[in-house]
Kinemage of the C-alpha trace (Angstrom):
@kinemage 1
@onewidth
@group {chain A} dominant
@subgroup {mainchain}
@vectorlist {calphas} color= white
{ca met a 1} P 171.490 -75.259 112.011
{ca thr a 2} L 171.229 -71.272 112.590
{ca ala a 3} L 172.467 -69.818 109.192
{ca val a 4} L 175.333 -67.592 109.615
{ca arg a 5} L 174.255 -63.741 109.165
{ca trp a 6} L 177.155 -61.166 107.729
{ca ile a 7} L 176.930 -58.601 110.110
{ca val a 8} L 178.809 -55.584 107.984
{ca ala a 9} L 177.823 -52.816 106.167
{ca leu a 10} L 177.113 -53.990 103.060
{ca val a 11} L 178.628 -51.645 99.506
{ca ile a 12} L 178.971 -52.501 96.264
{ca leu a 13} L 181.700 -51.239 93.932
{ca leu a 14} L 181.625 -51.028 90.122
{ca thr a 15} L 184.087 -50.634 88.080
{ca gly a 16} L 184.274 -49.388 84.335
{ca ala a 17} L 180.840 -47.339 85.242
{ca ser a 18} L 180.928 -45.042 82.708
{ca gly a 19} L 181.264 -47.713 79.947
{ca gly a 20} L 178.364 -49.393 77.763
{ca leu a 21} L 178.387 -52.573 80.094
{ca gly a 22} L 179.169 -50.500 83.268
{ca arg a 23} L 176.238 -48.020 82.653
{ca leu a 24} L 173.316 -50.492 82.201
{ca ile a 25} L 174.524 -52.443 85.347
{ca ala a 26} L 174.914 -48.843 87.626
{ca ala a 27} L 170.774 -48.639 86.434
{ca gly a 28} L 170.252 -51.567 87.246
{ca leu a 29} L 172.048 -51.678 90.717
{ca ala a 30} L 170.393 -48.197 91.425
{ca thr a 31} L 166.834 -49.864 90.786
{ca arg a 32} L 167.824 -52.441 93.764
{ca ser a 33} L 167.888 -49.183 96.208
{ca val a 34} L 171.237 -51.013 97.728
{ca pro a 35} L 174.514 -48.430 98.015
{ca phe a 36} L 177.040 -48.710 95.334
{ca ile a 37} L 180.010 -46.908 93.977
{ca ala a 38} L 179.846 -46.409 90.312
{ca ala a 39} L 184.174 -46.253 89.509
{ca thr a 40} L 185.279 -45.347 86.749
{ca arg a 41} L 188.998 -43.156 85.436
{ca asp a 42} L 186.557 -40.317 84.095
{ca pro a 43} L 183.713 -39.543 86.802
{ca ser a 44} L 182.725 -36.568 84.611
{ca arg a 45} L 181.301 -39.606 81.868
{ca leu a 46} L 179.191 -40.549 84.694
{ca pro a 47} L 175.202 -40.002 84.512
{ca asp a 48} L 174.304 -36.658 85.983
{ca pro a 49} L 172.524 -36.222 88.475
{ca leu a 50} L 173.447 -40.189 89.880
{ca pro a 51} L 170.810 -41.780 91.851
{ca gly a 52} L 170.259 -40.771 95.343
{ca ser a 53} L 171.825 -44.718 96.531
{ca val a 54} L 174.814 -44.041 94.343
{ca ser a 55} L 178.215 -42.604 94.881
{ca gln a 56} L 181.365 -42.165 92.726
{ca arg a 57} L 184.631 -42.495 93.238
{ca thr a 58} L 187.618 -42.005 90.708
{ca leu a 59} L 189.113 -45.800 89.750
{ca asp a 60} L 191.979 -46.227 87.020
{ca leu a 61} L 193.405 -49.235 86.775
{ca asp a 62} L 196.793 -47.643 85.033
{ca asp a 63} L 197.179 -45.318 88.340
{ca pro a 64} L 198.310 -47.221 91.440
{ca arg a 65} L 197.823 -43.901 93.474
{ca thr a 66} L 193.685 -44.229 92.546
{ca met a 67} L 193.453 -48.043 94.258
{ca ala a 68} L 193.349 -47.881 98.085
{ca ala a 69} L 190.507 -44.697 98.518
{ca ala a 70} L 188.186 -46.428 95.165
{ca phe a 71} L 188.083 -49.813 97.003
{ca asp a 72} L 187.984 -48.510 100.871
{ca gly a 73} L 184.910 -49.713 102.778
{ca val a 74} L 183.820 -51.766 99.845
{ca thr a 75} L 182.427 -55.536 100.459
{ca thr a 76} L 181.900 -56.497 96.751
{ca ala a 77} L 183.278 -55.470 93.727
{ca ile a 78} L 182.152 -56.059 89.892
{ca leu a 79} L 185.130 -55.795 87.945
{ca val a 80} L 184.376 -54.838 84.792
{ca ser a 81} L 186.974 -56.257 82.256
{ca ala a 82} L 189.161 -53.236 81.411
{ca gly a 83} L 189.030 -52.699 78.053
{ca phe a 84} L 190.569 -52.603 74.551
{ca ala a 85} L 193.264 -52.798 74.761
{ca glu a 86} L 196.785 -55.054 74.161
{ca pro a 87} L 196.437 -58.052 76.225
{ca asp a 88} L 199.253 -57.442 78.561
{ca thr a 89} L 197.797 -54.188 79.439
{ca val a 90} L 194.530 -55.605 80.170
{ca ile a 91} L 195.979 -58.225 82.253
{ca ala a 92} L 198.121 -55.750 84.368
{ca arg a 93} L 195.079 -53.628 85.143
{ca his a 94} L 193.257 -56.857 86.203
{ca arg a 95} L 195.587 -57.798 88.225
{ca ala a 96} L 196.282 -53.968 89.819
{ca gly a 97} L 192.465 -54.510 90.247
{ca leu a 98} L 192.305 -57.580 92.390
{ca asp a 99} L 195.243 -56.901 94.564
{ca ala a 100} L 194.046 -53.968 95.534
{ca ala a 101} L 191.105 -55.511 96.534
{ca ala a 102} L 192.182 -57.676 98.375
{ca arg a 103} L 194.446 -54.984 100.285
{ca ala a 104} L 191.361 -53.717 100.925
{ca gly a 105} L 189.327 -56.466 102.700
{ca val a 106} L 186.621 -56.921 99.708
{ca arg a 107} L 184.877 -59.985 100.142
{ca his a 108} L 183.740 -61.195 97.017
{ca val a 109} L 184.606 -60.192 93.007
{ca val a 110} L 182.225 -60.525 90.320
{ca tyr a 111} L 184.245 -60.468 87.359
{ca thr a 112} L 182.622 -59.837 83.594
{ca ser a 113} L 184.747 -62.568 81.486
{ca leu a 114} L 184.137 -64.623 78.400
{ca ser a 115} L 182.288 -67.406 77.010
{ca ser a 116} L 184.274 -70.827 76.593
{ca ala a 117} L 183.148 -70.637 73.536
{ca gly a 118} L 185.572 -67.633 72.800
{ca asp a 119} L 189.128 -69.185 73.075
{ca his a 120} L 189.832 -68.662 69.786
{ca leu a 121} L 189.217 -65.061 70.284
{ca ala a 122} L 192.310 -62.599 70.050
{ca tyr a 123} L 190.933 -61.119 73.451
{ca ala a 124} L 190.309 -64.505 75.234
{ca leu a 125} L 194.056 -64.544 77.093
{ca pro a 126} L 193.380 -61.700 79.509
{ca his a 127} L 190.390 -62.979 80.409
{ca arg a 128} L 191.495 -66.861 81.211
{ca trp a 129} L 194.392 -64.931 82.958
{ca thr a 130} L 191.965 -63.647 84.939
{ca glu a 131} L 189.887 -66.326 86.016
{ca arg a 132} L 193.092 -68.168 86.843
{ca tyr a 133} L 194.544 -65.490 89.028
{ca leu a 134} L 190.805 -65.458 90.838
{ca ala a 135} L 191.058 -68.693 91.167
{ca ala a 136} L 194.526 -68.850 92.893
{ca gly a 137} L 193.710 -66.209 94.953
{ca pro a 138} L 192.432 -64.781 98.670
{ca leu a 139} L 189.311 -63.661 96.998
{ca ser a 140} L 186.040 -64.947 96.727
{ca trp a 141} L 184.371 -64.640 93.457
{ca thr a 142} L 181.801 -65.324 90.752
{ca val a 143} L 182.970 -65.328 86.737
{ca leu a 144} L 179.998 -64.583 84.164
{ca arg a 145} L 181.559 -65.796 81.055
{ca asn a 146} L 180.025 -63.068 78.434
{ca gly a 147} L 178.533 -63.634 75.458
{ca leu a 148} L 179.539 -61.796 72.382
{ca tyr a 149} L 176.938 -58.426 72.484
{ca ala a 150} L 174.004 -58.703 69.789
{ca glu a 151} L 174.831 -54.846 69.971
{ca leu a 152} L 178.180 -55.330 68.270
{ca val a 153} L 176.934 -56.373 64.990
{ca ala a 154} L 174.427 -53.081 65.008
{ca pro a 155} L 176.686 -51.082 62.675
{ca asp a 156} L 177.005 -54.138 60.052
{ca val a 157} L 173.112 -54.174 59.660
{ca ala a 158} L 172.916 -50.414 59.500
{ca arg a 159} L 175.159 -50.579 56.793
{ca ala a 160} L 172.923 -52.804 55.129
{ca ala a 161} L 169.680 -51.212 55.374
{ca glu a 162} L 171.228 -48.552 53.694
{ca thr a 163} L 173.140 -50.223 51.088
{ca gly a 164} L 170.730 -53.522 50.327
{ca ile a 165} L 173.741 -55.474 50.955
{ca leu a 166} L 174.846 -56.912 54.251
{ca ala a 167} L 178.930 -57.332 53.094
{ca ala a 168} L 180.890 -59.148 56.332
{ca pro a 169} L 183.229 -62.526 56.485
{ca phe a 170} L 180.940 -64.305 58.337
{ca gly a 171} L 180.988 -67.378 55.857
{ca asp a 172} L 178.321 -69.484 56.860
{ca gly a 173} L 178.658 -69.612 61.120
{ca ala a 174} L 176.574 -68.127 63.277
{ca leu a 175} L 176.754 -66.055 66.244
{ca ala a 176} L 174.900 -66.789 69.817
{ca ala a 177} L 174.874 -63.282 70.404
{ca val a 178} L 173.179 -62.066 73.866
{ca ala a 179} L 171.762 -59.034 74.855
{ca arg a 180} L 174.094 -56.373 76.431
{ca ala a 181} L 171.350 -55.752 78.805
{ca asp a 182} L 170.414 -59.108 79.720
{ca leu a 183} L 174.304 -59.741 80.994
{ca ala a 184} L 174.028 -56.457 83.013
{ca asp a 185} L 170.799 -57.952 84.635
{ca val a 186} L 172.631 -61.367 85.448
{ca ala a 187} L 175.723 -59.043 87.012
{ca val a 188} L 173.386 -56.769 89.067
{ca gln a 189} L 171.480 -60.099 90.487
{ca val a 190} L 175.068 -61.958 91.379
{ca ala a 191} L 176.481 -59.031 93.117
{ca val a 192} L 173.513 -58.642 95.202
{ca asp a 193} L 172.874 -62.012 95.643
{ca ala a 194} L 176.593 -62.356 96.904
{ca asp a 195} L 176.634 -58.709 98.406
{ca ala a 196} L 173.988 -59.989 101.335
{ca asp a 197} L 175.634 -63.861 101.389
{ca pro a 198} L 179.168 -64.172 99.440
{ca arg a 199} L 178.660 -68.243 99.608
{ca glu a 200} L 175.420 -67.627 97.274
{ca his a 201} L 177.477 -68.103 93.874
{ca ser a 202} L 181.249 -68.006 95.689
{ca gly a 203} L 183.535 -70.413 93.071
{ca arg a 204} L 180.975 -70.275 90.336
{ca thr a 205} L 181.066 -69.911 86.822
{ca tyr a 206} L 178.287 -69.427 84.592
{ca glu a 207} L 178.041 -69.190 80.824
{ca leu a 208} L 175.610 -66.736 79.543
{ca val a 209} L 175.163 -66.549 75.612
{ca gly a 210} L 172.075 -65.994 73.496
{ca thr a 211} L 169.534 -68.431 73.081
{ca arg a 212} L 169.798 -68.639 69.291
{ca pro a 213} L 172.259 -68.523 66.817
{ca ile a 214} L 172.017 -65.354 64.368
{ca ser a 215} L 174.055 -66.509 60.924
{ca gly a 216} L 174.650 -63.889 58.433
{ca gly a 217} L 171.314 -64.285 56.198
{ca asp a 218} L 168.999 -63.389 59.814
{ca leu a 219} L 171.278 -60.234 60.227
{ca ala a 220} L 170.320 -59.163 56.471
{ca ala a 221} L 167.078 -59.950 57.181
{ca ala a 222} L 166.930 -57.991 60.240
{ca ala a 223} L 168.188 -55.335 57.899
{ca gly a 224} L 165.156 -55.085 55.593
{ca pro a 225} L 163.137 -57.857 53.295
{ca asp a 226} L 165.037 -57.079 50.281
{ca val a 227} L 168.763 -57.243 51.858
{ca lys a 228} L 170.739 -59.875 50.533
{ca tyr a 229} L 173.733 -61.624 52.543
{ca arg a 230} L 177.283 -61.667 50.623
{ca pro a 231} L 179.909 -62.957 52.403
{ca thr a 232} L 183.356 -61.424 52.074
{ca thr a 233} L 186.526 -62.269 53.383
{ca leu a 234} L 189.036 -61.846 56.351
{ca ala a 235} L 192.180 -60.242 54.212
{ca ala a 236} L 189.526 -57.699 52.700
{ca leu a 237} L 188.279 -56.524 56.532
{ca arg a 238} L 191.468 -56.751 57.432
{ca ala a 239} L 192.808 -54.590 54.626
{ca asp a 240} L 189.796 -52.146 55.597
{ca leu a 241} L 190.277 -51.646 59.141
{ca thr a 242} L 193.970 -50.978 58.590
{ca asp a 243} L 193.349 -47.989 56.306
{ca ala a 244} L 190.883 -46.943 58.688
{ca gly a 245} L 194.223 -46.354 61.210
{ca leu a 246} L 192.862 -48.815 63.929
{ca pro a 247} L 195.466 -50.334 65.914
{ca pro a 248} L 197.030 -53.543 64.838
{ca phe a 249} L 195.380 -55.053 68.286
{ca ala a 250} L 192.217 -54.046 67.103
{ca val a 251} L 192.661 -55.133 64.209
{ca ala a 252} L 193.671 -58.626 64.914
{ca tyr a 253} L 190.453 -57.959 67.753
{ca val a 254} L 188.175 -57.723 65.522
{ca thr a 255} L 189.109 -60.060 62.483
{ca ser a 256} L 189.764 -62.661 65.344
{ca thr a 257} L 185.937 -62.138 66.025
{ca tyr a 258} L 184.522 -62.930 62.657
{ca ala a 259} L 187.011 -65.998 61.734
{ca thr a 260} L 185.909 -67.477 64.581
{ca val a 261} L 182.124 -67.192 63.582
{ca ala a 262} L 182.571 -68.220 59.858
{ca ala a 263} L 184.522 -71.495 61.856
{ca gly a 264} L 181.234 -72.254 64.098
{ca phe a 265} L 182.968 -72.017 67.351
{ca leu a 266} L 180.624 -69.257 68.393
{ca ala a 267} L 177.263 -70.339 67.311
{ca asp a 268} L 176.096 -72.676 70.596
{ca ser a 269} L 173.051 -71.486 72.091
{ca his a 270} L 173.487 -74.676 74.658
{ca arg a 271} L 170.072 -75.844 73.572
{ca gly a 272} L 168.350 -72.565 73.565
{ca thr a 273} L 168.913 -71.877 77.166
{ca gly a 274} L 171.569 -69.318 76.692
{ca gly a 275} L 173.496 -71.642 79.228
{ca asp a 276} L 173.272 -70.151 82.941
{ca leu a 277} L 171.158 -67.287 81.042
{ca ala a 278} L 167.371 -68.223 81.593
{ca ser a 279} L 168.451 -69.271 84.705
{ca leu a 280} L 169.839 -65.858 85.925
{ca leu a 281} L 167.530 -63.626 84.840
{ca arg a 282} L 164.266 -62.549 86.523
{ca thr a 283} L 162.100 -62.682 83.081
{ca pro a 284} L 163.025 -64.130 79.589
{ca pro a 285} L 165.883 -63.378 77.580
{ca arg a 286} L 165.889 -60.488 75.247
{ca asp a 287} L 165.419 -61.345 71.398
{ca pro a 288} L 168.843 -60.647 69.863
{ca ile a 289} L 167.263 -59.451 66.658
{ca ala a 290} L 165.420 -57.031 68.253
{ca val a 291} L 167.984 -55.809 70.280
{ca ile a 292} L 170.151 -55.456 66.925
{ca arg a 293} L 167.272 -53.498 65.122
{ca asp a 294} L 166.872 -50.740 68.413
{ca ser a 295} L 170.868 -50.310 67.970
{ca met a 296} L 170.463 -49.277 64.827
{ca val a 297} L 168.679 -46.272 65.592
{ca thr a 298} L 171.558 -45.038 68.018
{ca thr a 299} L 174.413 -46.423 65.764
């Protein structure tokens, strides 16, 4: 049987292109010499100049006026989860983006979700809602269930290197942290594959977590040979975050992360494979401790 050939001009749209994950995905797409569009609410935050195969568009998921033009002519969209906000705000953003993609005739959406181990996290709800909305909708889709970034704990480790104490409410738990660059590499590979043939990853949900769990003691050792780990309480963390002026939803998000690690729900590394991580990467997964140490330099 002769394979069906897709006779269309292939264009990938990347949302959130100026964010931490988005920038890495954009850099990866640029190396693949595929035409793609870097979309963000603030194009001034994009690298200047952009690589030759890249164009830019304004896309603000809070502003319906930007939707039609942003998705025009797009065949595959990488929808990077739309941010650090109240769950109803994030859900509204995702709904608006997916509805606009469907109206524009986008063939396939790659969505950066949250690992299944993260269901106890306060920010899991918008991810699970978006997965359900995709499954019930008209678009072909792939869900990338990303684990928590190794880079997230770099500030804790950097402070510990200065003070000699890693004081954090990790308890006796551990985190299968994953390098953000590995997640970006997978997103690039899946999007390029799906753009060539949407059937390649259609209807697939991939689990992408770190290949080994990292404990509070491991993080202390990463900070320095004489650094000690001292477990603290969630109440103390919540008070510190509130005193620092974080909005209530942000306080809940951060404390739920530590609480879920301490309770042991985020340690699963899928027997050292990172779930689907190793099979989708073209290179071995990055060492999370090395990633944390590198991130400390720029934190």
